[in-house]
C-alpha positions in Angstrom: 0.0 0.0 0.0 2.9 2.4 0.8 4.4 1.8 -2.6 1.1 2.5 -4.3 0.9 5.8 -2.4 4.5 6.6 -3.3 3.8 5.9 -7.0 0.7 8.0 -6.9 2.5 10.9 -5.2 5.4 10.7 -7.7 2.8 10.7 -10.6 1.1 13.8 -9.2 4.4 15.6 -8.7 5.4 14.8 -12.3 2.1 16.0 -13.7 2.4 19.2 -11.6 6.0 19.9 -12.7 5.2 19.2 -16.4 2.1 21.4 -16.3 3.9 24.3 -14.7 6.8 23.9 -17.2 4.4 23.8 -20.1 2.5 26.9 -18.9 5.8 28.9 -18.4 7.2 27.8 -21.8 3.9 28.8 -23.5 4.1 32.2 -21.9 7.7 32.6 -23.2 6.8 31.4 -26.7 3.8 33.8 -26.8 6.1 36.7 -25.8 8.6 35.7 -28.4 5.9 35.7 -31.1 4.7 39.1 -29.9 8.3 40.5 -30.1 8.8 39.1 -33.6 5.6 40.8 -34.8 6.7 44.1 -33.2 10.1 43.7 -35.0 8.4 43.3 -38.3 6.3 46.4 -37.7 9.4 48.4 -36.7 11.2 47.3 -39.9 8.2 48.4 -42.0 8.3 51.7 -40.2 12.0 52.1 -41.1 11.0 51.8 -44.8 8.3 54.3 -44.5 10.6 56.8 -42.7 13.3 56.4 -45.3 10.9 56.8 -48.2 9.0 59.8 -46.7 12.2 61.7 -45.7 13.9 60.9 -49.0 11.0 62.4 -50.9 11.1 65.6 -48.8 14.9 65.7 -48.9 15.2 65.4 -45.1 17.8 63.4 -43.2 16.5 60.1 -41.9 19.6 58.6 -40.2 18.7 59.6 -36.6 15.1 58.3 -36.8 16.3 55.0 -38.4 19.0 54.5 -35.8 16.5 55.0 -33.0 14.3 52.2 -34.4 17.3 50.0 -35.0 18.2 50.3 -31.3 14.7 49.4 -30.4 14.8 46.3 -32.7 18.1 45.3 -31.2 16.6 45.4 -27.7 13.7 43.2 -28.9 16.1 40.6 -30.3 17.9 40.6 -27.0 14.6 40.0 -25.2 13.9 37.1 -27.6 17.3 35.5 -26.7 16.5 35.9 -23.0 13.2 34.1 -23.5 14.9 31.3 -25.4 17.3 30.9 -22.5 14.4 30.9 -20.1 12.8 28.0 -22.0 16.0 26.0 -22.0 16.3 26.7 -18.2 12.7 25.4 -17.7 13.5 22.2 -19.5 16.7 21.7 -17.5 14.9 22.3 -14.2 12.1 19.9 -15.2 14.6 17.2 -16.0 16.4 17.8 -12.8 13.3 17.7 -10.7 11.9 14.6 -12.4 15.3 12.9 -12.7 14.8 12.3 -16.4 17.3 12.9 -19.1 16.1 12.6 -22.7 18.5 10.6 -24.8 19.4 11.5 -28.4 17.5 8.5 -29.7 14.2 9.7 -28.1 14.2 13.0 -29.9 12.5 13.6 -33.2 13.2 16.6 -35.4 10.3 17.9 -37.5 11.2 17.8 -41.2 9.1 20.9 -41.9 10.1 23.4 -39.2 13.1 21.8 -37.5 11.5 21.8 -34.0 12.5 19.0 -31.6 9.9 16.8 -30.0 10.1 13.8 -27.7 10.3 10.5 -29.6 6.8 9.4 -28.3 5.0 12.1 -30.3 3.7 11.5 -33.8 3.1 15.1 -34.7 5.2 18.3 -34.3 4.1 20.4 -31.3 5.1 23.6 -33.2 3.6 23.2 -36.7 1.6 20.0 -36.5 3.4 18.1 -39.3 3.8 14.3 -39.0 7.1 13.3 -37.5 7.3 10.0 -39.3 
């Protein structure tokens, strides 16, 4: 009976850890997606500024550099979020005492995302993993 309780307790702990990791990873990925959209908008703004100021004969370098710095900051935030995702995965493995071997990882042929070997479809784009 004690071993059943222990197994049940370990199972609940694993579910809790995986759920929390999944939620935090989802938040990071959503934030990365938002940042990428903002970067695209800023890049379009650069084009509009260059075009508008070129037509009027004005200098656009200062305005463009300001946006370039903003874009650089957003790329840095994306890298921080990617590191946070890696840290979450490492913490989950440490807490659960699991280490995924190279054989148990599948790489999506369409988008290149890595998934556990038990999955049949990519968690990023939904393509079959073969």
